[in-house]
LUMTORKOL-725409 format. One line per field, with one value per residue: residue number from 1; residue in one letter; chain; z, x, y of N, C-alpha, C in turn. Coordinates in Angstrom, 2 decimals, padded with zeros to 5 digits. Example, Ala and Ser with C-alpha at 12.3 -4.5 7.8 and 13.67 -1.06 7.14 Angstrom:
<pts>
torba [1	2]
kepa [a	s]
bagu [A	A]
n.zz [007.80	007.08]
n.xx [013.19	012.85]
n.yy [-005.69	-002.25]
ca.zz [007.80	007.14]
ca.xx [012.30	013.67]
ca.yy [-004.50	-001.06]
c.zz [007.80	007.87]
c.xx [013.20	012.90]
c.yy [-003.30	000.03]
</pts>
This chain:
<pts>
torba [1	2	3	4	5	6	7	8	9	10	11	12	13	14	15	16	17	18	19	20	21	22	23	24	25	26	27	28	29	30	31	32	33	34	35	36	37	38	39	40	41	42	43	44	45	46	47	48	49	50	51	52	53	54	55	56	57	58	59	60	61	62	63	64	65	66	67	68	69	70	71	72	73	74	75	76	77	78	79	80	81	82	83	84	85	86	87	88	89	90	91	92	93	94	95	96	97	98	99	100	101	102	103	104	105	106	107	108	109	110	111	112	113	114	115	116	117	118	119	120	121	122	123	124	125	126	127	128	129	130	131	132	133	134	135	136	137	138	139	140	141	142	143	144	145	146	147	148	149	150	151	152	153	154	155	156	157	158	159	160	161	162	163	164	165	166	167	168	169	170	171	172	173	174	175	176	177	178	179	180	181	182	183	184	185	186	187	188	189	190	191	192	193	194	195	196	197	198	199	200	201	202	203	204	205	206	207	208	209	210	211	212	213	214	215	216	217	218	219	220	221	222	223	224	225	226	227	228	229	230	231	232	233	234	235	236	237	238	239	240	241]
kepa [m	y	k	k	i	l	a	e	v	d	e	r	l	t	s	e	s	v	a	r	y	a	l	k	f	a	k	i	g	n	a	s	l	y	l	c	f	i	h	k	k	e	a	k	f	e	k	a	e	a	t	l	k	r	v	f	l	e	a	e	k	n	n	i	k	v	e	c	i	i	k	e	g	e	r	l	e	e	l	r	e	i	i	k	k	e	k	i	d	i	a	f	v	p	s	d	d	f	k	q	i	s	k	l	p	c	s	i	a	m	v	k	i	i	n	m	g	k	l	s	p	k	r	i	l	f	i	l	k	g	k	v	n	y	l	k	e	k	a	i	f	i	e	n	l	s	k	i	f	h	a	r	v	y	i	n	y	f	g	n	d	e	n	i	e	k	l	f	s	i	l	k	k	h	e	i	k	i	e	s	k	v	f	h	k	f	s	l	k	t	v	m	f	q	a	l	s	k	k	i	e	l	l	v	v	e	q	e	k	s	g	f	l	r	m	l	k	p	d	p	v	t	k	l	i	e	n	p	p	c	n	l	i	i	f	k	p	y	h	k	e]
bagu [A	A	A	A	A	A	A	A	A	A	A	A	A	A	A	A	A	A	A	A	A	A	A	A	A	A	A	A	A	A	A	A	A	A	A	A	A	A	A	A	A	A	A	A	A	A	A	A	A	A	A	A	A	A	A	A	A	A	A	A	A	A	A	A	A	A	A	A	A	A	A	A	A	A	A	A	A	A	A	A	A	A	A	A	A	A	A	A	A	A	A	A	A	A	A	A	A	A	A	A	A	A	A	A	A	A	A	A	A	A	A	A	A	A	A	A	A	A	A	A	A	A	A	A	A	A	A	A	A	A	A	A	A	A	A	A	A	A	A	A	A	A	A	A	A	A	A	A	A	A	A	A	A	A	A	A	A	A	A	A	A	A	A	A	A	A	A	A	A	A	A	A	A	A	A	A	A	A	A	A	A	A	A	A	A	A	A	A	A	A	A	A	A	A	A	A	A	A	A	A	A	A	A	A	A	A	A	A	A	A	A	A	A	A	A	A	A	A	A	A	A	A	A	A	A	A	A	A	A	A	A	A	A	A	A	A	A	A	A	A	A]
n.zz [120.46	123.17	123.93	125.31	128.79	131.57	135.14	137.65	140.79	144.42	147.90	149.08	150.19	148.52	145.82	144.90	144.12	142.06	140.31	139.60	138.27	135.89	135.12	134.61	132.39	130.71	130.31	128.96	126.75	125.48	126.23	126.72	130.18	132.28	135.34	137.55	139.96	141.08	143.40	145.78	146.68	149.13	150.22	151.92	150.72	151.23	151.05	148.55	147.23	147.93	146.80	144.18	143.66	144.30	142.31	140.11	140.10	139.79	137.56	135.71	136.19	134.82	132.49	131.17	129.66	131.49	133.01	135.54	136.73	138.51	139.65	140.61	141.36	139.90	139.98	137.76	135.54	135.22	134.68	132.32	130.65	130.88	129.68	126.91	126.11	126.23	124.83	125.86	125.89	127.53	130.86	134.10	137.12	140.61	142.52	142.30	141.59	138.82	136.84	136.73	136.02	133.45	131.66	130.66	127.95	126.85	127.16	129.74	133.25	135.96	139.09	141.84	144.91	147.03	148.27	149.44	149.12	146.75	144.59	142.02	140.26	139.67	138.37	136.14	135.58	133.36	132.54	130.22	128.56	126.81	124.14	121.96	121.24	120.03	119.76	119.05	120.81	123.32	122.93	123.02	125.69	127.45	126.43	127.43	130.22	130.80	129.99	131.46	134.13	133.68	133.72	134.09	131.87	132.23	130.70	131.00	129.08	128.82	126.98	123.39	121.22	118.56	117.73	119.74	119.45	117.73	118.94	120.82	118.82	117.86	120.40	120.71	118.39	119.13	121.05	123.42	126.06	126.83	128.96	128.18	128.89	127.72	128.47	128.43	129.98	132.36	135.45	138.90	140.75	139.36	138.55	140.86	141.77	139.77	140.14	142.77	142.72	140.74	142.04	141.59	141.39	140.33	138.76	135.63	134.66	131.98	130.44	128.92	128.27	128.43	129.65	132.03	134.60	135.48	136.53	136.39	135.48	137.06	136.95	137.83	137.93	139.24	142.03	142.07	141.46	143.73	145.37	145.31	144.90	145.00	143.74	141.58	138.30	136.50	133.29	130.77	127.38	124.82	122.10	119.00	116.28]
n.xx [030.61	030.13	031.65	031.54	031.31	029.22	029.58	027.82	027.89	027.34	026.51	026.36	027.75	028.20	028.04	030.74	031.38	029.58	030.65	032.96	032.41	031.66	034.18	035.59	033.98	034.80	037.57	037.99	036.73	038.11	037.17	036.20	036.00	033.46	032.94	030.65	029.02	026.13	024.67	022.56	021.98	024.16	024.72	026.65	029.23	031.46	032.19	031.32	033.22	035.59	035.28	035.30	037.81	039.37	038.51	038.74	041.77	042.43	041.50	043.09	045.36	045.18	045.32	042.97	040.96	039.68	037.09	036.31	033.11	031.47	028.38	025.84	022.47	019.08	018.89	017.84	017.58	020.33	021.63	020.72	021.48	024.24	024.62	023.55	025.19	027.87	027.56	026.87	027.28	026.42	024.99	026.24	024.44	023.52	021.19	017.93	014.97	013.89	012.12	011.88	014.71	015.21	014.15	016.21	018.43	020.25	021.79	021.19	022.66	021.47	022.70	022.47	023.75	023.96	025.51	028.68	030.73	030.74	031.58	033.14	031.90	031.58	029.78	027.16	023.84	021.36	018.63	016.01	013.26	009.98	009.75	012.45	014.82	017.18	019.50	022.35	023.58	022.76	023.91	026.72	026.69	026.47	028.73	030.76	030.61	030.89	033.59	035.03	035.03	035.72	033.57	031.13	028.43	024.88	021.81	018.40	015.64	012.32	009.54	008.40	009.97	011.57	014.00	015.68	017.51	018.90	020.42	021.78	023.32	025.27	026.55	027.89	029.28	030.98	032.40	031.40	030.75	027.87	025.04	021.98	018.38	015.06	011.88	008.45	006.70	007.20	008.46	008.73	009.55	010.89	013.30	014.58	015.01	017.00	018.94	019.71	020.49	022.44	024.22	024.43	025.99	025.70	022.87	021.29	018.78	017.07	015.56	013.60	012.50	009.54	009.12	008.47	008.00	005.40	002.80	000.33	-000.02	001.20	004.34	005.36	008.21	009.02	009.10	011.20	013.39	012.67	013.68	016.32	018.37	020.72	023.68	022.33	021.85	019.88	019.12	018.71	018.60	019.61	020.63	019.65	019.74]
n.yy [097.61	098.65	101.39	103.68	103.83	104.53	105.02	105.17	106.53	106.74	107.28	104.88	101.85	099.84	100.88	101.13	098.60	098.31	100.28	099.10	096.87	098.10	099.19	096.77	096.00	098.22	097.63	095.30	095.71	097.80	100.42	103.81	105.00	106.63	108.05	109.30	111.30	112.23	114.85	116.43	119.79	120.98	118.57	116.03	114.19	112.67	109.91	109.03	110.52	109.32	106.98	107.31	108.57	106.08	104.21	105.63	105.94	103.14	102.96	104.01	102.91	100.78	101.44	102.58	105.05	107.43	109.60	111.72	112.96	115.44	116.28	118.76	118.69	117.43	113.94	112.24	113.84	114.86	112.63	112.15	114.18	113.78	111.38	111.80	114.12	112.97	110.58	108.02	104.86	102.42	102.32	101.67	101.21	101.67	099.86	100.61	102.77	100.73	101.17	104.13	104.38	103.14	104.78	106.34	107.18	104.98	101.80	099.97	098.55	097.56	097.13	094.98	094.45	091.84	090.07	090.58	089.01	087.60	088.62	088.39	086.21	082.98	081.35	082.20	082.91	083.77	085.31	085.02	086.16	086.06	087.93	087.52	089.83	092.40	090.89	091.07	092.91	091.53	089.14	090.05	091.35	089.06	087.63	089.34	089.47	086.92	086.30	088.24	087.58	084.66	082.98	080.15	079.77	079.89	079.83	080.65	080.29	081.60	081.26	080.97	082.02	081.72	083.01	082.64	080.49	081.57	083.15	081.60	080.40	082.34	083.05	080.53	080.66	082.61	081.12	080.90	079.13	077.36	076.59	075.81	075.92	075.68	077.15	076.93	078.65	081.29	080.32	081.05	079.44	077.58	079.01	079.46	077.18	076.15	078.13	077.64	074.92	074.90	076.31	079.34	082.35	084.87	086.59	087.36	089.26	090.07	093.10	095.09	098.41	098.75	096.27	093.72	095.19	096.33	098.60	098.38	095.60	093.56	091.41	088.15	087.90	090.14	089.55	087.92	089.73	091.48	089.70	088.35	085.36	085.71	088.05	090.52	091.76	093.77	093.97	096.29	096.26	098.55	099.19	098.45	096.06]
ca.zz [120.74	124.42	123.74	126.45	129.63	132.63	136.01	138.74	142.19	145.53	149.09	149.31	150.20	147.26	144.64	144.47	143.47	140.57	139.30	139.43	137.25	134.68	135.01	134.00	130.85	129.94	130.00	128.21	125.64	125.48	126.17	127.90	131.57	133.03	136.51	137.55	141.09	141.02	144.56	146.12	147.08	150.52	150.49	152.39	149.87	151.38	150.70	147.31	146.65	148.24	145.74	142.67	143.62	144.23	140.80	138.93	140.02	139.51	135.99	134.92	136.26	133.86	131.03	130.65	129.66	132.58	133.40	136.72	136.57	139.83	139.52	141.67	140.63	139.94	139.37	136.17	134.71	135.10	134.08	130.97	130.18	130.68	128.62	125.55	125.89	126.34	123.93	126.38	125.18	128.68	132.22	135.36	138.16	141.77	142.68	142.52	141.02	137.73	136.08	136.07	135.50	132.18	130.55	130.21	126.76	126.93	127.69	131.19	133.91	137.36	139.80	143.20	145.48	148.47	148.92	148.94	148.82	145.58	143.30	141.05	139.93	138.62	137.72	135.95	135.10	132.54	132.81	129.06	128.35	125.73	122.64	121.84	120.05	120.38	119.56	119.08	122.10	124.33	122.89	123.77	127.24	127.94	126.31	128.20	131.61	130.65	129.59	132.56	135.29	133.29	134.40	133.49	131.57	132.13	130.36	130.94	128.24	129.09	126.00	122.40	119.95	117.57	118.04	120.85	118.84	117.03	120.08	121.22	117.82	117.83	121.53	120.39	117.17	120.02	121.57	124.74	126.17	127.43	129.06	128.21	128.68	127.25	129.21	127.73	130.80	133.52	136.88	139.91	141.51	138.55	138.49	142.25	141.62	139.01	141.06	144.06	142.12	140.18	142.71	140.64	142.26	139.66	138.17	135.15	134.24	130.74	130.83	128.22	128.81	128.57	129.99	133.06	135.60	135.07	137.52	136.15	135.25	137.60	136.54	138.71	137.86	140.16	143.25	141.89	141.41	145.02	146.74	144.63	145.62	144.84	143.17	140.69	137.46	135.78	132.15	129.66	125.95	124.05	120.60	118.15	115.27]
ca.xx [029.27	030.22	032.81	031.48	030.69	029.02	029.41	027.23	028.62	026.61	027.11	026.16	028.97	027.80	028.10	031.94	031.37	028.97	031.60	034.19	031.69	032.02	035.59	035.92	033.49	035.72	038.83	037.64	036.24	038.94	036.34	036.16	035.09	032.88	032.48	029.78	028.27	025.43	024.19	021.92	022.84	024.66	024.86	027.66	029.49	032.99	032.28	031.29	034.49	036.62	034.95	035.47	039.22	039.81	038.17	039.64	043.09	042.38	041.18	044.39	046.60	044.82	045.50	041.63	040.68	038.71	036.61	035.17	031.90	030.55	027.25	024.78	020.98	018.27	019.37	017.69	017.83	021.44	022.19	020.34	022.25	025.46	024.51	023.33	026.39	028.93	027.05	027.15	026.50	025.74	025.47	025.98	023.91	023.41	019.91	017.09	013.83	014.24	011.06	012.56	016.24	015.18	013.85	017.63	018.69	021.04	021.50	021.17	022.90	021.35	023.34	022.07	024.69	023.48	026.69	030.01	031.84	030.56	031.75	033.74	031.02	032.23	028.50	026.29	022.34	020.77	017.02	015.37	011.74	009.20	010.26	014.08	015.14	018.53	020.37	023.71	023.71	022.62	025.26	027.82	026.70	026.66	030.01	031.59	030.62	031.58	035.15	035.50	034.76	036.06	032.54	030.50	027.18	023.53	020.83	017.04	014.53	010.83	008.74	008.52	010.39	012.43	015.43	016.52	018.04	020.01	021.32	022.50	024.32	025.98	027.44	028.57	030.50	032.24	033.24	030.93	030.13	026.56	024.07	020.79	017.17	013.88	010.75	007.21	006.31	007.99	008.14	009.70	010.12	012.16	014.21	014.96	015.73	018.02	020.09	020.44	021.20	023.84	025.02	024.52	026.44	025.08	021.70	021.05	017.40	017.11	014.25	013.10	011.81	008.23	009.06	007.86	007.75	004.41	002.19	-001.16	-000.01	002.84	005.06	006.12	009.65	009.31	009.32	012.64	013.97	013.01	014.18	017.07	018.75	022.17	023.77	021.59	021.83	018.97	019.90	018.03	019.23	019.07	021.20	019.03	020.64]
ca.yy [098.17	099.58	102.07	104.95	103.24	105.32	104.25	105.96	106.42	107.46	107.26	103.48	101.01	098.68	101.31	101.06	097.21	098.58	101.20	098.10	096.28	098.92	099.25	095.67	096.23	099.23	097.10	093.99	096.41	098.93	101.64	105.11	105.41	107.98	108.01	110.18	111.26	113.70	115.03	117.63	120.85	120.87	117.17	115.54	113.16	112.09	108.17	108.94	111.02	108.35	105.71	107.92	108.51	104.77	103.61	106.36	105.44	101.99	102.67	104.70	101.85	099.51	102.13	102.86	106.38	107.61	110.81	112.00	113.70	115.62	117.43	118.94	118.55	116.29	112.94	111.53	114.77	115.17	111.38	112.10	115.02	113.32	110.27	112.39	114.83	112.00	109.58	106.78	103.35	101.73	102.88	100.93	102.17	101.15	099.21	101.76	102.44	100.68	102.11	105.71	104.44	102.40	105.66	106.83	106.89	103.99	100.53	100.07	097.43	098.06	096.29	094.75	093.45	091.35	089.17	091.19	087.96	087.00	089.91	087.87	084.99	081.77	080.83	083.17	082.48	084.74	084.74	085.76	085.87	086.60	088.17	087.74	090.69	093.01	089.71	091.05	093.57	090.67	088.25	091.12	091.59	087.76	087.50	090.57	088.91	085.50	086.24	088.99	086.49	083.44	082.09	079.28	080.68	079.40	080.55	079.98	081.31	081.22	081.74	080.37	082.67	080.78	083.77	082.10	079.68	082.35	083.90	080.38	080.34	083.29	082.81	079.37	081.06	083.42	080.22	080.94	077.72	077.66	075.46	076.52	075.30	076.65	076.55	077.20	079.76	081.47	079.88	081.61	077.95	076.90	079.81	079.46	075.82	076.52	079.27	076.86	073.71	075.28	077.33	080.71	083.54	086.25	086.35	088.55	089.37	091.06	093.94	096.23	099.68	098.35	095.03	093.16	096.05	097.13	099.06	097.81	094.20	093.04	090.11	087.36	088.25	091.23	089.06	087.45	091.09	091.88	088.98	087.32	084.30	086.00	089.16	090.49	092.82	094.04	094.58	096.79	096.55	099.69	099.24	097.66	095.28]
c.zz [121.97	124.31	124.74	127.49	130.97	133.83	137.23	140.17	143.20	146.63	149.54	149.04	148.78	145.89	144.03	143.70	142.11	139.75	139.03	138.17	135.86	134.31	134.02	132.68	130.13	129.69	128.87	126.78	125.06	125.27	127.34	129.11	131.93	134.31	137.08	139.15	141.01	142.55	144.67	146.65	148.86	151.07	151.02	151.56	149.95	150.94	149.36	146.69	146.68	147.28	144.43	142.73	143.49	143.01	139.93	139.05	139.25	137.78	135.09	135.28	135.37	132.42	130.50	130.76	130.53	132.77	134.55	136.65	137.87	139.60	140.57	140.89	140.64	139.27	138.05	135.25	134.33	134.38	132.65	130.31	130.00	129.29	127.11	125.16	125.45	125.09	124.55	126.10	126.60	130.02	133.33	136.66	139.41	141.77	143.18	141.85	139.46	136.64	135.59	135.42	133.88	131.24	130.13	128.80	126.31	127.10	129.41	132.22	135.29	138.02	141.26	143.93	146.77	149.13	148.28	148.53	147.62	144.65	142.25	140.83	139.00	137.90	137.55	135.32	134.46	132.40	131.46	128.91	127.47	124.64	122.77	120.75	120.66	120.49	119.84	120.10	123.26	124.25	123.49	125.16	127.84	127.66	127.33	129.55	131.51	130.91	131.03	133.86	135.11	133.79	133.34	133.23	131.68	131.68	130.36	130.16	128.65	128.04	124.54	121.36	119.69	117.58	118.89	120.25	118.19	117.85	120.72	120.30	117.75	119.16	121.17	119.51	117.90	121.20	123.27	125.23	127.36	127.74	129.50	128.38	128.52	128.20	128.48	128.57	131.96	134.90	137.78	140.51	140.69	138.53	139.94	142.11	141.13	139.70	142.18	143.57	141.50	140.86	142.16	141.56	141.49	138.95	137.32	134.59	133.15	130.79	129.81	129.04	129.25	128.91	131.11	134.24	135.25	136.48	137.55	136.09	135.77	137.21	137.59	138.81	138.90	141.44	143.11	141.90	143.06	146.06	146.01	145.15	145.43	144.19	141.99	139.82	136.41	134.30	131.19	128.58	125.33	122.59	119.77	116.84	113.82]
c.xx [029.55	031.47	033.02	030.68	030.71	028.91	028.65	027.73	027.86	027.40	027.36	027.59	029.01	028.18	029.69	031.97	030.72	029.98	032.84	033.54	031.99	033.21	036.03	035.45	034.38	037.15	038.79	037.45	037.07	038.26	036.80	035.27	034.58	032.50	031.94	029.00	027.23	024.87	023.36	022.77	022.90	024.76	026.34	028.12	031.08	033.22	032.38	032.69	035.53	036.55	035.47	036.82	039.82	039.71	038.60	041.09	043.43	042.38	042.56	045.70	046.46	044.86	044.15	041.45	039.70	038.47	035.99	034.32	031.32	029.55	026.28	023.20	020.21	018.78	019.51	018.11	019.48	022.38	021.84	021.25	023.65	025.66	024.49	024.71	027.53	028.77	027.38	026.65	025.69	026.18	025.35	025.55	023.44	021.96	019.02	015.69	014.08	013.28	011.66	013.87	016.08	014.58	015.10	017.81	019.92	020.87	021.89	021.60	022.57	021.71	022.92	022.95	024.01	024.66	028.26	031.14	031.81	030.74	032.31	033.10	031.44	030.96	027.55	024.93	021.74	019.40	016.50	014.11	011.07	009.85	011.83	014.41	016.74	019.52	021.93	024.34	023.64	023.92	026.53	028.09	026.95	027.80	031.08	031.52	031.15	033.11	035.58	035.77	035.31	034.72	031.95	029.04	025.99	022.52	019.16	016.02	013.26	010.07	008.87	009.11	011.52	014.18	016.08	017.70	019.42	020.91	022.34	023.67	025.39	026.94	028.40	029.65	031.47	032.91	033.06	030.34	029.03	025.74	022.74	019.57	016.03	012.79	009.52	006.62	007.01	007.39	009.20	010.31	011.25	013.19	015.10	015.86	016.93	019.44	020.58	021.07	022.30	024.77	025.60	025.07	026.11	024.03	021.66	019.74	017.47	015.60	014.61	012.45	010.49	008.13	008.06	007.40	006.69	003.56	000.55	-001.21	001.38	003.06	005.46	007.61	010.06	009.59	010.78	013.61	014.02	013.68	015.18	017.92	020.41	022.44	023.12	022.04	020.57	019.26	018.46	018.77	018.61	019.34	020.46	019.96	020.44]
c.yy [099.67	100.06	103.21	104.20	103.98	104.30	105.19	105.83	107.21	106.81	105.65	102.76	099.97	099.49	101.24	099.59	097.60	099.40	099.98	097.16	096.90	099.11	097.99	095.54	097.05	098.63	096.30	094.77	097.63	100.26	102.52	104.64	106.30	107.57	109.31	109.95	112.60	113.55	116.42	118.75	120.56	119.52	116.79	114.31	112.80	110.82	108.31	109.55	110.11	107.29	106.36	107.98	106.87	103.93	104.09	106.12	103.98	101.79	103.34	103.65	100.85	100.22	102.33	104.20	106.68	109.34	110.86	113.19	113.95	116.64	117.64	119.11	117.45	115.02	112.33	112.59	114.89	113.98	111.23	112.91	114.44	112.58	110.86	113.28	113.83	110.85	108.22	105.68	102.59	102.39	101.85	101.76	101.16	100.74	100.50	101.64	102.01	101.50	103.23	105.27	103.96	103.43	106.54	106.26	106.01	102.56	100.81	098.56	097.79	096.94	096.29	093.85	093.02	090.50	089.65	090.12	087.08	087.77	089.50	086.41	084.09	080.82	081.95	082.65	083.55	084.26	085.69	085.36	086.66	086.66	088.24	088.75	091.22	091.88	090.06	091.65	092.30	089.62	088.87	091.12	090.21	087.38	088.03	089.86	087.68	085.67	087.38	088.11	085.12	082.98	081.09	079.93	079.54	080.26	079.75	080.75	080.85	081.83	080.91	081.26	081.93	081.51	083.33	081.32	080.39	082.95	082.81	080.01	081.30	083.50	081.76	079.95	081.97	082.64	080.50	079.62	078.01	076.30	076.14	075.61	076.36	075.88	077.39	078.56	079.99	081.09	080.28	080.40	077.50	077.73	079.71	077.98	075.60	077.29	078.20	075.56	074.07	076.02	078.53	081.69	085.06	086.05	087.62	088.41	090.53	091.73	094.85	097.34	099.16	096.88	094.76	093.91	096.85	097.55	098.46	096.19	093.56	091.52	089.64	087.56	089.32	090.74	088.60	088.77	091.51	091.16	088.00	086.62	084.55	087.47	089.11	091.73	092.84	094.49	095.08	097.23	097.93	099.73	098.03	097.26	096.60]
</pts>
């Protein structure tokens, strides 16, 4: 499913970690990697260029087909153009305004790094909520992260959609060992307790384009995203079955 992977790089120190997540996805899936940096006119971008070079060389060392794209212009417009032109399947981007980024025409993995010492997580907690769709893509995303880091997988589902059992079944068929819990209603206290008690090092929150980040009706998950107990990925699936 993920045969063309985009990693956006910027001047922030953490963006290199984001790009390396994308690199690992490309390696495990034998996919092509597109590294991109979009800048405004006359902007200084020595740090971004250095990051692009390091990740590019590492990708080549791992026999990954890699391409570097540097463009000047408005970020979202340029990202959208690259995604459409190159037919990108998933984009890894640094932490930003998810509401805007979610409009891009591909799957999104927005990465928020708060602990540089836990970039190779051994315990990953996936938070799923409400309607359970995009089963195949969610299973692949969970499977990839599990295999990349040889991590123990925990899944907390909040809702009453019977499809959650289908997702668990798919993962078990792929020999992904999971520890799952189902809750009727989302509770921030429950998630925080699970994250701390299980010593979670990476939290993944699944999000659809029209999901819980709403201006008129804020969701309590927003608080979790704003102040996560560990490194965080906000995941928006795009590829329907």
